PDB file of N, H, CA, C and O in Angstrom:
ATOM      1  N   MET A   1      -8.330 -35.144 -34.261  1.00  0.00           N
ATOM      2  CA  MET A   1      -9.488 -34.659 -33.405  1.00  0.00           C
ATOM      3  C   MET A   1      -9.233 -33.566 -32.431  1.00  0.00           C
ATOM      4  O   MET A   1      -9.897 -32.531 -32.379  1.00  0.00           O
ATOM      5  N   LYS A   2      -7.960 -33.939 -31.458  1.00  0.00           N
ATOM      6  H   LYS A   2      -7.420 -34.780 -31.500  1.00  0.00           H
ATOM      7  CA  LYS A   2      -7.275 -33.468 -30.304  1.00  0.00           C
ATOM      8  C   LYS A   2      -7.001 -31.885 -30.602  1.00  0.00           C
ATOM      9  O   LYS A   2      -7.300 -30.879 -29.959  1.00  0.00           O
ATOM     10  N   LYS A   3      -6.254 -32.089 -31.938  1.00  0.00           N
ATOM     11  H   LYS A   3      -6.011 -32.906 -32.460  1.00  0.00           H
ATOM     12  CA  LYS A   3      -6.447 -30.418 -32.136  1.00  0.00           C
ATOM     13  C   LYS A   3      -7.535 -29.937 -32.435  1.00  0.00           C
ATOM     14  O   LYS A   3      -7.414 -28.712 -32.443  1.00  0.00           O
ATOM     15  N   ILE A   4      -8.402 -30.201 -32.652  1.00  0.00           N
ATOM     16  H   ILE A   4      -8.500 -31.196 -32.645  1.00  0.00           H
ATOM     17  CA  ILE A   4      -9.712 -29.052 -32.881  1.00  0.00           C
ATOM     18  C   ILE A   4     -10.131 -29.074 -31.447  1.00  0.00           C
ATOM     19  O   ILE A   4     -10.396 -27.917 -31.121  1.00  0.00           O
ATOM     20  N   VAL A   5     -10.251 -29.657 -30.750  1.00  0.00           N
ATOM     21  H   VAL A   5     -10.036 -30.597 -31.015  1.00  0.00           H
ATOM     22  CA  VAL A   5     -10.366 -29.770 -29.373  1.00  0.00           C
ATOM     23  C   VAL A   5      -9.482 -28.382 -28.698  1.00  0.00           C
ATOM     24  O   VAL A   5     -10.023 -27.567 -27.951  1.00  0.00           O
ATOM     25  N   LEU A   6      -8.450 -28.332 -29.004  1.00  0.00           N
ATOM     26  H   LEU A   6      -8.011 -28.995 -29.611  1.00  0.00           H
ATOM     27  CA  LEU A   6      -7.287 -27.590 -28.598  1.00  0.00           C
ATOM     28  C   LEU A   6      -7.472 -26.451 -29.308  1.00  0.00           C
ATOM     29  O   LEU A   6      -6.787 -25.501 -28.931  1.00  0.00           O
ATOM     30  N   ALA A   7      -8.144 -26.280 -30.159  1.00  0.00           N
ATOM     31  H   ALA A   7      -8.701 -27.052 -30.465  1.00  0.00           H
ATOM     32  CA  ALA A   7      -8.571 -24.861 -31.170  1.00  0.00           C
ATOM     33  C   ALA A   7      -9.445 -24.969 -30.432  1.00  0.00           C
ATOM     34  O   ALA A   7      -8.954 -25.069 -29.307  1.00  0.00           O
ATOM     35  N   ALA A   8     -10.553 -25.014 -30.389  1.00  0.00           N
ATOM     36  H   ALA A   8     -10.952 -24.932 -31.303  1.00  0.00           H
ATOM     37  CA  ALA A   8     -11.333 -24.703 -29.596  1.00  0.00           C
ATOM     38  C   ALA A   8     -11.326 -23.908 -28.268  1.00  0.00           C
ATOM     39  O   ALA A   8     -11.899 -22.866 -27.949  1.00  0.00           O
ATOM     40  N   ALA A   9     -10.631 -24.597 -27.709  1.00  0.00           N
ATOM     41  H   ALA A   9     -10.166 -25.444 -27.967  1.00  0.00           H
ATOM     42  CA  ALA A   9     -10.215 -24.288 -26.031  1.00  0.00           C
ATOM     43  C   ALA A   9      -9.704 -23.088 -26.021  1.00  0.00           C
ATOM     44  O   ALA A   9     -10.100 -22.184 -25.284  1.00  0.00           O
ATOM     45  N   PHE A  10      -8.468 -22.969 -27.126  1.00  0.00           N
ATOM     46  H   PHE A  10      -8.146 -23.703 -27.724  1.00  0.00           H
ATOM     47  CA  PHE A  10      -8.311 -21.607 -27.137  1.00  0.00           C
ATOM     48  C   PHE A  10      -9.040 -20.350 -27.516  1.00  0.00           C
ATOM     49  O   PHE A  10      -9.230 -19.247 -27.004  1.00  0.00           O
ATOM     50  N   ALA A  11      -9.300 -20.839 -28.386  1.00  0.00           N
ATOM     51  H   ALA A  11      -9.145 -21.735 -28.802  1.00  0.00           H
ATOM     52  CA  ALA A  11     -10.905 -19.681 -29.231  1.00  0.00           C
ATOM     53  C   ALA A  11     -11.702 -19.214 -27.946  1.00  0.00           C
ATOM     54  O   ALA A  11     -11.898 -18.036 -27.649  1.00  0.00           O
ATOM     55  N   ALA A  12     -12.132 -20.321 -27.227  1.00  0.00           N
ATOM     56  H   ALA A  12     -11.973 -21.278 -27.468  1.00  0.00           H
ATOM     57  CA  ALA A  12     -13.201 -19.512 -26.733  1.00  0.00           C
ATOM     58  C   ALA A  12     -12.369 -18.875 -25.171  1.00  0.00           C
ATOM     59  O   ALA A  12     -13.042 -18.097 -24.495  1.00  0.00           O
ATOM     60  N   THR A  13     -11.065 -19.206 -24.717  1.00  0.00           N
ATOM     61  H   THR A  13     -10.519 -19.837 -25.266  1.00  0.00           H
ATOM     62  CA  THR A  13     -10.595 -18.807 -23.415  1.00  0.00           C
ATOM     63  C   THR A  13     -10.480 -17.207 -24.431  1.00  0.00           C
ATOM     64  O   THR A  13     -11.193 -16.267 -24.080  1.00  0.00           O
ATOM     65  N   ALA A  14      -9.632 -17.065 -25.540  1.00  0.00           N
ATOM     66  H   ALA A  14      -9.053 -17.829 -25.825  1.00  0.00           H
ATOM     67  CA  ALA A  14      -8.973 -15.955 -26.495  1.00  0.00           C
ATOM     68  C   ALA A  14     -10.415 -14.773 -26.329  1.00  0.00           C
ATOM     69  O   ALA A  14     -10.279 -13.625 -25.905  1.00  0.00           O
ATOM     70  N   SER A  15     -11.687 -15.353 -26.748  1.00  0.00           N
ATOM     71  H   SER A  15     -11.798 -16.285 -27.092  1.00  0.00           H
ATOM     72  CA  SER A  15     -12.869 -14.358 -26.668  1.00  0.00           C
ATOM     73  C   SER A  15     -12.971 -13.941 -25.297  1.00  0.00           C
ATOM     74  O   SER A  15     -12.907 -12.725 -25.115  1.00  0.00           O
ATOM     75  N   THR A  16     -13.105 -14.627 -24.366  1.00  0.00           N
ATOM     76  H   THR A  16     -13.158 -15.614 -24.514  1.00  0.00           H
ATOM     77  CA  THR A  16     -13.364 -14.077 -22.855  1.00  0.00           C
ATOM     78  C   THR A  16     -11.784 -13.070 -22.128  1.00  0.00           C
ATOM     79  O   THR A  16     -11.645 -12.732 -20.952  1.00  0.00           O
ATOM     80  N   ALA A  17     -10.957 -12.847 -23.109  1.00  0.00           N
ATOM     81  H   ALA A  17     -11.070 -13.121 -24.064  1.00  0.00           H
ATOM     82  CA  ALA A  17      -9.874 -12.529 -22.261  1.00  0.00           C
ATOM     83  C   ALA A  17     -10.220 -11.092 -22.316  1.00  0.00           C
ATOM     84  O   ALA A  17      -9.762 -10.441 -21.377  1.00  0.00           O
ATOM     85  N   PHE A  18     -10.950 -10.409 -23.231  1.00  0.00           N
ATOM     86  H   PHE A  18     -11.321 -10.938 -23.994  1.00  0.00           H
ATOM     87  CA  PHE A  18     -11.369  -9.247 -23.359  1.00  0.00           C
ATOM     88  C   PHE A  18     -11.778  -8.729 -22.082  1.00  0.00           C
ATOM     89  O   PHE A  18     -12.284  -9.536 -21.302  1.00  0.00           O
ATOM     90  N   ALA A  19     -11.643  -7.437 -21.695  1.00  0.00           N
ATOM     91  H   ALA A  19     -11.232  -6.781 -22.328  1.00  0.00           H
ATOM     92  CA  ALA A  19     -12.055  -7.255 -20.244  1.00  0.00           C
ATOM     93  C   ALA A  19     -12.241  -5.800 -20.410  1.00  0.00           C
ATOM     94  O   ALA A  19     -11.952  -5.084 -19.451  1.00  0.00           O
ATOM     95  N   GLY A  20     -12.630  -5.331 -21.366  1.00  0.00           N
ATOM     96  H   GLY A  20     -12.865  -5.913 -22.146  1.00  0.00           H
ATOM     97  CA  GLY A  20     -12.705  -3.606 -21.428  1.00  0.00           C
ATOM     98  C   GLY A  20     -13.539  -3.241 -22.137  1.00  0.00           C
ATOM     99  O   GLY A  20     -14.015  -3.952 -23.022  1.00  0.00           O
ATOM    100  N   ASN A  21     -14.030  -1.605 -21.813  1.00  0.00           N
ATOM    101  H   ASN A  21     -13.645  -1.026 -21.094  1.00  0.00           H
ATOM    102  CA  ASN A  21     -14.721  -1.370 -23.023  1.00  0.00           C
ATOM    103  C   ASN A  21     -14.501  -0.445 -24.030  1.00  0.00           C
ATOM    104  O   ASN A  21     -13.351  -0.568 -24.449  1.00  0.00           O
ATOM    105  N   VAL A  22     -15.234   0.590 -24.697  1.00  0.00           N
ATOM    106  H   VAL A  22     -16.169   0.689 -24.356  1.00  0.00           H
ATOM    107  CA  VAL A  22     -14.399   1.495 -25.490  1.00  0.00           C
ATOM    108  C   VAL A  22     -14.866   2.973 -24.774  1.00  0.00           C
ATOM    109  O   VAL A  22     -15.091   3.920 -25.527  1.00  0.00           O
ATOM    110  N   SER A  23     -14.948   3.074 -23.908  1.00  0.00           N
ATOM    111  H   SER A  23     -14.765   2.305 -23.295  1.00  0.00           H
ATOM    112  CA  SER A  23     -15.105   4.419 -22.981  1.00  0.00           C
ATOM    113  C   SER A  23     -13.855   4.889 -22.794  1.00  0.00           C
ATOM    114  O   SER A  23     -12.866   4.173 -22.951  1.00  0.00           O
ATOM    115  N   GLU A  24     -13.788   6.289 -22.398  1.00  0.00           N
ATOM    116  H   GLU A  24     -14.591   6.871 -22.270  1.00  0.00           H
ATOM    117  CA  GLU A  24     -12.459   6.649 -22.093  1.00  0.00           C
ATOM    118  C   GLU A  24     -12.271   6.400 -20.770  1.00  0.00           C
ATOM    119  O   GLU A  24     -13.164   6.256 -19.935  1.00  0.00           O
ATOM    120  N   PRO A  25     -10.970   6.347 -20.568  1.00  0.00           N
ATOM    121  CA  PRO A  25     -10.898   5.892 -18.967  1.00  0.00           C
ATOM    122  C   PRO A  25     -11.077   7.382 -18.392  1.00  0.00           C
ATOM    123  O   PRO A  25     -11.086   8.439 -19.023  1.00  0.00           O
ATOM    124  N   VAL A  26     -11.205   7.182 -17.134  1.00  0.00           N
ATOM    125  H   VAL A  26     -11.198   6.323 -16.622  1.00  0.00           H
ATOM    126  CA  VAL A  26     -11.440   8.166 -16.381  1.00  0.00           C
ATOM    127  C   VAL A  26     -10.393   8.323 -15.338  1.00  0.00           C
ATOM    128  O   VAL A  26      -9.818   7.459 -14.677  1.00  0.00           O
ATOM    129  N   MET A  27     -10.269   9.647 -15.335  1.00  0.00           N
ATOM    130  H   MET A  27     -10.736  10.349 -15.872  1.00  0.00           H
ATOM    131  CA  MET A  27      -8.887  10.130 -14.515  1.00  0.00           C
ATOM    132  C   MET A  27      -8.911  10.311 -13.121  1.00  0.00           C
ATOM    133  O   MET A  27      -8.846  11.538 -13.045  1.00  0.00           O
ATOM    134  N   GLU A  28      -8.957   9.941 -12.113  1.00  0.00           N
ATOM    135  H   GLU A  28      -9.010   8.944 -12.174  1.00  0.00           H
ATOM    136  CA  GLU A  28      -9.004  10.653 -10.296  1.00  0.00           C
ATOM    137  C   GLU A  28      -8.050  11.508 -10.004  1.00  0.00           C
ATOM    138  O   GLU A  28      -6.846  11.327 -10.186  1.00  0.00           O
ATOM    139  N   ALA A  29      -8.673  12.646  -9.453  1.00  0.00           N
ATOM    140  H   ALA A  29      -9.651  12.793  -9.305  1.00  0.00           H
ATOM    141  CA  ALA A  29      -7.764  13.373  -8.972  1.00  0.00           C
ATOM    142  C   ALA A  29      -6.723  13.041  -7.911  1.00  0.00           C
ATOM    143  O   ALA A  29      -6.920  12.463  -6.843  1.00  0.00           O
ATOM    144  N   PRO A  30      -5.275  13.639  -8.531  1.00  0.00           N
ATOM    145  CA  PRO A  30      -4.271  13.072  -7.242  1.00  0.00           C
ATOM    146  C   PRO A  30      -4.554  13.499  -5.813  1.00  0.00           C
ATOM    147  O   PRO A  30      -5.135  14.521  -5.450  1.00  0.00           O
ATOM    148  N   VAL A  31      -4.005  12.469  -5.021  1.00  0.00           N
ATOM    149  H   VAL A  31      -3.533  11.638  -5.316  1.00  0.00           H
ATOM    150  CA  VAL A  31      -3.982  12.815  -3.595  1.00  0.00           C
ATOM    151  C   VAL A  31      -3.054  13.220  -2.940  1.00  0.00           C
ATOM    152  O   VAL A  31      -2.007  12.601  -2.750  1.00  0.00           O
ATOM    153  N   LEU A  32      -3.463  14.838  -2.314  1.00  0.00           N
ATOM    154  H   LEU A  32      -4.313  15.342  -2.468  1.00  0.00           H
ATOM    155  CA  LEU A  32      -2.528  15.584  -1.565  1.00  0.00           C
ATOM    156  C   LEU A  32      -1.889  15.494  -0.316  1.00  0.00           C
ATOM    157  O   LEU A  32      -2.406  16.437   0.282  1.00  0.00           O
ATOM    158  N   VAL A  33      -1.158  15.008   0.404  1.00  0.00           N
ATOM    159  H   VAL A  33      -0.738  14.241  -0.082  1.00  0.00           H
ATOM    160  CA  VAL A  33      -0.887  14.853   1.723  1.00  0.00           C
ATOM    161  C   VAL A  33      -0.176  15.717   2.230  1.00  0.00           C
ATOM    162  O   VAL A  33       0.841  16.117   1.663  1.00  0.00           O
ATOM    163  N   ALA A  34      -0.666  16.267   3.651  1.00  0.00           N
ATOM    164  H   ALA A  34      -1.491  15.941   4.112  1.00  0.00           H
ATOM    165  CA  ALA A  34      -0.532  17.559   3.952  1.00  0.00           C
ATOM    166  C   ALA A  34       0.717  16.897   4.982  1.00  0.00           C
ATOM    167  O   ALA A  34       0.661  15.820   5.576  1.00  0.00           O
ATOM    168  N   GLU A  35       1.831  17.879   4.991  1.00  0.00           N
ATOM    169  H   GLU A  35       1.877  18.754   4.509  1.00  0.00           H
ATOM    170  CA  GLU A  35       2.883  17.523   6.011  1.00  0.00           C
ATOM    171  C   GLU A  35       2.464  18.114   7.184  1.00  0.00           C
ATOM    172  O   GLU A  35       1.551  18.940   7.196  1.00  0.00           O
ATOM    173  N   PRO A  36       3.161  17.696   8.344  1.00  0.00           N
ATOM    174  CA  PRO A  36       2.521  18.177   9.698  1.00  0.00           C
ATOM    175  C   PRO A  36       3.869  19.917   9.619  1.00  0.00           C
ATOM    176  O   PRO A  36       4.802  20.076   8.831  1.00  0.00           O
ATOM    177  N   THR A  37       3.579  20.506  10.311  1.00  0.00           N
ATOM    178  H   THR A  37       2.821  20.377  10.951  1.00  0.00           H
ATOM    179  CA  THR A  37       4.304  22.071  10.287  1.00  0.00           C
ATOM    180  C   THR A  37       5.388  21.434  11.901  1.00  0.00           C
ATOM    181  O   THR A  37       6.426  22.093  11.970  1.00  0.00           O
ATOM    182  N   GLY A  38       5.317  20.799  12.583  1.00  0.00           N
ATOM    183  H   GLY A  38       4.474  20.264  12.526  1.00  0.00           H
ATOM    184  CA  GLY A  38       5.602  20.830  14.171  1.00  0.00           C
ATOM    185  C   GLY A  38       6.818  19.703  13.994  1.00  0.00           C
ATOM    186  O   GLY A  38       6.938  18.574  13.519  1.00  0.00           O
ATOM    187  N   SER A  39       7.678  20.731  14.691  1.00  0.00           N
ATOM    188  H   SER A  39       7.581  21.648  15.078  1.00  0.00           H
ATOM    189  CA  SER A  39       9.096  19.468  14.589  1.00  0.00           C
ATOM    190  C   SER A  39       8.927  18.087  15.312  1.00  0.00           C
ATOM    191  O   SER A  39       8.100  17.525  16.031  1.00  0.00           O
ATOM    192  N   SER A  40      10.305  17.805  14.666  1.00  0.00           N
ATOM    193  H   SER A  40      10.977  18.261  14.082  1.00  0.00           H
ATOM    194  CA  SER A  40      10.305  16.642  15.100  1.00  0.00           C
ATOM    195  C   SER A  40      10.842  16.346  16.491  1.00  0.00           C
ATOM    196  O   SER A  40      10.692  15.205  16.928  1.00  0.00           O
ATOM    197  N   SER A  41      11.502  17.337  17.284  1.00  0.00           N
ATOM    198  H   SER A  41      11.625  18.264  16.929  1.00  0.00           H
ATOM    199  CA  SER A  41      11.768  16.744  18.395  1.00  0.00           C
ATOM    200  C   SER A  41      10.272  16.636  19.449  1.00  0.00           C
ATOM    201  O   SER A  41      10.275  16.372  20.652  1.00  0.00           O
ATOM    202  N   ALA A  42       9.555  16.806  18.936  1.00  0.00           N
ATOM    203  H   ALA A  42       9.553  17.020  17.959  1.00  0.00           H
ATOM    204  CA  ALA A  42       8.131  16.541  19.763  1.00  0.00           C
ATOM    205  C   ALA A  42       7.943  15.229  19.926  1.00  0.00           C
ATOM    206  O   ALA A  42       7.565  14.979  21.071  1.00  0.00           O
ATOM    207  N   ASN A  43       8.049  14.346  19.282  1.00  0.00           N
ATOM    208  H   ASN A  43       8.356  14.549  18.353  1.00  0.00           H
ATOM    209  CA  ASN A  43       7.857  13.090  19.066  1.00  0.00           C
ATOM    210  C   ASN A  43       9.648  12.281  19.666  1.00  0.00           C
ATOM    211  O   ASN A  43       9.930  11.091  19.530  1.00  0.00           O
ATOM    212  N   LEU A  44      10.421  13.183  20.197  1.00  0.00           N
ATOM    213  H   LEU A  44      10.191  14.150  20.308  1.00  0.00           H
ATOM    214  CA  LEU A  44      11.671  12.494  20.914  1.00  0.00           C
ATOM    215  C   LEU A  44      11.530  12.764  22.592  1.00  0.00           C
ATOM    216  O   LEU A  44      12.364  12.430  23.433  1.00  0.00           O
ATOM    217  N   VAL A  45      10.182  13.493  22.850  1.00  0.00           N
ATOM    218  H   VAL A  45       9.505  13.764  22.167  1.00  0.00           H
ATOM    219  CA  VAL A  45      10.357  14.120  24.353  1.00  0.00           C
ATOM    220  C   VAL A  45       9.782  13.040  25.038  1.00  0.00           C
ATOM    221  O   VAL A  45      10.210  12.999  26.191  1.00  0.00           O
ATOM    222  N   LEU A  46       8.476  11.587  24.621  1.00  0.00           N
ATOM    223  H   LEU A  46       8.128  11.619  23.684  1.00  0.00           H
ATOM    224  CA  LEU A  46       8.377  10.722  25.684  1.00  0.00           C
ATOM    225  C   LEU A  46       9.162   9.621  25.816  1.00  0.00           C
ATOM    226  O   LEU A  46       9.126   8.905  26.817  1.00  0.00           O
ATOM    227  N   PRO A  47      10.054   9.380  24.636  1.00  0.00           N
ATOM    228  CA  PRO A  47      11.074   8.215  24.831  1.00  0.00           C
ATOM    229  C   PRO A  47      11.967   8.894  26.029  1.00  0.00           C
ATOM    230  O   PRO A  47      12.114   8.286  27.089  1.00  0.00           O
ATOM    231  N   ALA A  48      12.530  10.123  25.820  1.00  0.00           N
ATOM    232  H   ALA A  48      12.411  10.616  24.959  1.00  0.00           H
ATOM    233  CA  ALA A  48      13.246  10.539  26.697  1.00  0.00           C
ATOM    234  C   ALA A  48      12.733  10.758  27.764  1.00  0.00           C
ATOM    235  O   ALA A  48      13.685  11.032  28.495  1.00  0.00           O
ATOM    236  N   ILE A  49      11.572  10.835  28.506  1.00  0.00           N
ATOM    237  H   ILE A  49      10.798  10.613  27.913  1.00  0.00           H
ATOM    238  CA  ILE A  49      11.401  10.755  29.567  1.00  0.00           C
ATOM    239  C   ILE A  49      11.712   9.083  30.017  1.00  0.00           C
ATOM    240  O   ILE A  49      12.566   8.801  30.858  1.00  0.00           O
ATOM    241  N   LEU A  50      10.794   7.949  29.241  1.00  0.00           N
ATOM    242  H   LEU A  50      10.101   8.178  28.557  1.00  0.00           H
ATOM    243  CA  LEU A  50      11.379   7.030  29.375  1.00  0.00           C
ATOM    244  C   LEU A  50      12.650   6.469  30.128  1.00  0.00           C
ATOM    245  O   LEU A  50      12.863   5.973  31.235  1.00  0.00           O
ATOM    246  N   LEU A  51      13.450   6.804  28.921  1.00  0.00           N
ATOM    247  H   LEU A  51      13.276   7.206  28.022  1.00  0.00           H
ATOM    248  CA  LEU A  51      14.852   6.707  29.804  1.00  0.00           C
ATOM    249  C   LEU A  51      15.708   7.058  30.812  1.00  0.00           C
ATOM    250  O   LEU A  51      16.774   6.675  31.294  1.00  0.00           O
ATOM    251  N   VAL A  52      14.548   8.269  31.037  1.00  0.00           N
ATOM    252  H   VAL A  52      13.682   8.580  30.645  1.00  0.00           H
ATOM    253  CA  VAL A  52      15.278   8.972  32.326  1.00  0.00           C
ATOM    254  C   VAL A  52      14.571   8.191  33.296  1.00  0.00           C
ATOM    255  O   VAL A  52      15.286   8.000  34.280  1.00  0.00           O
ATOM    256  N   LEU A  53      13.404   7.651  33.398  1.00  0.00           N
ATOM    257  H   LEU A  53      12.823   7.805  32.599  1.00  0.00           H
ATOM    258  CA  LEU A  53      12.965   7.204  34.426  1.00  0.00           C
ATOM    259  C   LEU A  53      13.485   5.961  34.682  1.00  0.00           C
ATOM    260  O   LEU A  53      13.665   5.663  35.863  1.00  0.00           O
ATOM    261  N   ILE A  54      13.884   4.832  33.447  1.00  0.00           N
ATOM    262  H   ILE A  54      13.738   5.075  32.488  1.00  0.00           H
ATOM    263  CA  ILE A  54      14.531   3.764  33.664  1.00  0.00           C
ATOM    264  C   ILE A  54      15.600   4.090  34.055  1.00  0.00           C
ATOM    265  O   ILE A  54      16.032   3.605  35.101  1.00  0.00           O
ATOM    266  N   GLY A  55      16.232   4.883  33.423  1.00  0.00           N
ATOM    267  H   GLY A  55      15.882   5.277  32.574  1.00  0.00           H
ATOM    268  CA  GLY A  55      17.275   5.068  34.438  1.00  0.00           C
ATOM    269  C   GLY A  55      17.402   5.339  35.930  1.00  0.00           C
ATOM    270  O   GLY A  55      18.123   4.769  36.748  1.00  0.00           O
ATOM    271  N   ALA A  56      16.607   6.259  36.089  1.00  0.00           N
ATOM    272  H   ALA A  56      16.021   6.722  35.425  1.00  0.00           H
ATOM    273  CA  ALA A  56      16.686   6.746  38.061  1.00  0.00           C
ATOM    274  C   ALA A  56      16.203   4.996  38.624  1.00  0.00           C
ATOM    275  O   ALA A  56      16.743   4.570  39.645  1.00  0.00           O
ATOM    276  N   VAL A  57      15.297   4.204  37.954  1.00  0.00           N
ATOM    277  H   VAL A  57      14.858   4.550  37.125  1.00  0.00           H
ATOM    278  CA  VAL A  57      14.816   2.509  38.464  1.00  0.00           C
ATOM    279  C   VAL A  57      16.164   2.072  38.901  1.00  0.00           C
ATOM    280  O   VAL A  57      16.426   1.636  40.022  1.00  0.00           O
ATOM    281  N   ALA A  58      16.935   2.214  37.994  1.00  0.00           N
ATOM    282  H   ALA A  58      16.722   2.568  37.083  1.00  0.00           H
ATOM    283  CA  ALA A  58      18.253   1.309  37.770  1.00  0.00           C
ATOM    284  C   ALA A  58      19.039   1.509  38.769  1.00  0.00           C
ATOM    285  O   ALA A  58      19.521   0.642  39.498  1.00  0.00           O
ATOM    286  N   ALA A  59      19.221   2.886  38.840  1.00  0.00           N
ATOM    287  H   ALA A  59      18.829   3.590  38.247  1.00  0.00           H
ATOM    288  CA  ALA A  59      20.410   3.456  39.594  1.00  0.00           C
ATOM    289  C   ALA A  59      19.945   3.145  41.018  1.00  0.00           C
ATOM    290  O   ALA A  59      20.781   3.023  41.913  1.00  0.00           O
ATOM    291  N   ASN A  60      18.299   2.979  41.315  1.00  0.00           N
ATOM    292  H   ASN A  60      17.619   3.078  40.588  1.00  0.00           H
ATOM    293  CA  ASN A  60      18.257   2.732  43.068  1.00  0.00           C
ATOM    294  C   ASN A  60      18.042   1.524  43.357  1.00  0.00           C
ATOM    295  O   ASN A  60      17.759   1.144  44.493  1.00  0.00           O
ATOM    296  N   ASN A  61      18.170   0.665  42.194  1.00  0.00           N
ATOM    297  H   ASN A  61      18.400   0.973  41.270  1.00  0.00           H
ATOM    298  CA  ASN A  61      18.498  -1.274  42.650  1.00  0.00           C
ATOM    299  C   ASN A  61      19.759  -1.380  42.702  1.00  0.00           C
ATOM    300  O   ASN A  61      20.277  -2.465  42.965  1.00  0.00           O
TER     301      ASN A  61
END
């Protein structure tokens, strides 16, 4: 009796495991990321200024 119940449980889970349809898959367009054309030294200006200011404050104390 246990085998019949177990077989019925497996049959029920196997029949609901199919999660698709027969239509053709839709391909999405690839995402293009534009790279910035500026130089990377622009990212170093603010930290350099902060280091100079911290050094000036530390030298005065």
